[in-house]
C-alpha positions, -999 to +999 in steps of 0.1 A: +177+801-664+200+826-645+236+824-654+256+822-621+285+844-614+319+830-620+336+815-590+373+806-586+363+775-566+347+745-583+323+721-565+339+687-561+311+670-582+321+691-613+356+677-617+346+646-637+328+669-661+356+695-662+381+668-671+358+651-696+358+619-676+320+614-673+314+606-709+340+578-711+326+563-679+291+563-694+304+548-727+322+520-708+291+512-687+269+508-718+296+490-738+298+464-710+260+461-709+258+456-747+287+431-746+269+410-720+237+412-739+255+400-770+272+373-751+307+385-762+338+392-741+358+424-746+394+426-734+410+457-719+423+471-752+389+477-768+377+492-736+407+515-733+404+525-770+367+533-765+374+554-734+403+571-752+383+580-783+354+593-763+377+615-741+395+628-772+362+637-789+347+655-759+379+673-749+387+682-785+352+697-789+357+718-758+391+729-768+378+740-802+350+759-785+374+776-761+396+786-790+369+801-812+346+816-787+356+850-772+369+847-736+342+870-722+315+849-737+326+817-721+301+811-692+299+773-687+325+759-662+337+733-686+344+759-713+360+783-688+382+754-676+392+745-711+402+781-718+422+786-687+440+753-691+442+754-729+479+746-732+481+717-707+449+702-719+461+704-755+494+688-745+475+659-729+452+656-759+482+654-783+498+627-761+466+607-758+459+607-796+489+586-807+485+563-776+449+556-785+458+552-822+485+527-813+460+507-791+435+507-821+459+499-850+486+480-832+467+458-807+431+453-821+421+427-846+413+438-881+375+435-878+376+457-848+398+483-865+376+486-896+345+497-876+365+521-855+381+538-886+347+544-902+333+558-869+363+580-865+359+594-900+323+603-892+333+620-860+359+641-878+333+650-904+310+662-876+338+683-861+345+699-894+308+707-900+302+721-866+334+740-860+341+753-895+348+791-893+319+813-902+292+786-899+261+803-886+232+780-894+224+744-886+194+722-891+172+720-859+182+689-840+212+681-861+237+686-833+218+666-807+209+639-831+244+635-845+260+635-811+235+609-799+241+586-829+279+589-828+280+582-791+258+552-794+278+539-823+310+544-803+297+522-774+286+493-797+310+493-826+335+469-810+307+447-795+290+442-829+324+436-846+334+410-820+300+393-823+304+392-861+268+402-868+240+424-856+211+403-844+177+417-855+166+416-819+193+441-810+182+468-834+153+480-812+174+484-780+200+502-800+174+526-812+162+532-777+199+538-766+201+565-794+169+580-782+182+581-746+214+598-757+193+623-777+172+630-745+204+636-726+217+662-751+182+678-754+178+680-716+212+697-712+202+721-741+170+730-723+187+737-690+217+755-705+199+775-732+210+808-716+245+796-716+243+785-753+228+819-762+256+837-744+283+816-761+265+819-795+261+781-798+234+763-816+209+740-798+175+726-805+158+744-776+171+777-789+160+769-825+126+755-814+117+768-779+085+747-778+105+715-773+113+725-738+076+724-728+073+688-742+106+675-729+092+659-697+064+641-717+089+629-743+113+615-716+084+597-698+071+583-732+106+569-740+107+554-705+073+538-707+078+523-742+112+510-732+098+494-701+070+478-720+094+465-746+116+450-719+087+433-703+076+419-737+111+408-748+110+371-752+145+359-753+157+379-723+190+388-738+183+425-742+158+430-714+185+446-692+191+471-720+155+481-722+152+484-684+183+505-683+170+529-709+137+531-691+153+539-658+176+566-672+148+582-693+125+583-662+152+600-642+159+625-669+122+634-670+123+637-632+153+661-634+135+682-659+103+683-638+123+693-606+150+714-623+140+744-602+154+726-572+189+722-587+217+746-595+225+746-632+258+728-628+242+702-606+218+695-634+246+692-659+264+666-638+232+647-629+222+644-666+253+622-672+251+605-638+216+591-645+231+574-677+251+550-654+220+528-649+238+498-667+256+493-634+223+483-619+214+458-645+248+442-654+243+412-631+211+402-651+223+412-686+220+384-712+201+362-688 
């Protein structure tokens, strides 16, 4: 994949990614789909805390990358943007942190807070592990798998806490949701492997190049199995979740198959856009 030359002008479709707004939107869409599937109602505070935590995590990760990676090695638009706007982004991050913390500790019920605290500790542990100075080696797939698991947990932690239990029927769709998040991270790693190499970042496609050849089949397999599981689901409560996973996985596979037709930044934005499929299935969720 050719690394495009730097341009002072950014395409309009990049701004959500540059400002780290795409991940919170995806998290809120799936949180709402899980809430409806669990037949629970979430107020504005849990949603705001979820969006705030996701934004803090993604923006913090980019700021740490922009701080530790040499300026001349930063080639992705999101990392270049974080480096050029390091001080204002850091100021917004430092302002958003206590506001999110107040929403979590001051306005949420205890059972919601407990799950959030455990998840936050795991995220901090991941940050320390990945960004610790001098770290050179990482287990293949650790980054993609951990990000997928933490992101999935972030979307469902308040839903499960509000429901008071985790129904056994919900475990399978949650596993599919983790698999979809993993596919998203893996696809981006495949398309941006030259970027990661230039920035000396670790990714599964760089560690195990063969996975790129199998990505399309993997995505279509997840889509097919999720679709079959949705059609076979008896109660109907989680059918929308299965169908949403299947649709997103199918589109990720399609993006990979036709990646030659897209510019690399278009692929990066599209990879997150295709995770907004819960918006298609919300009306039928939990039915």
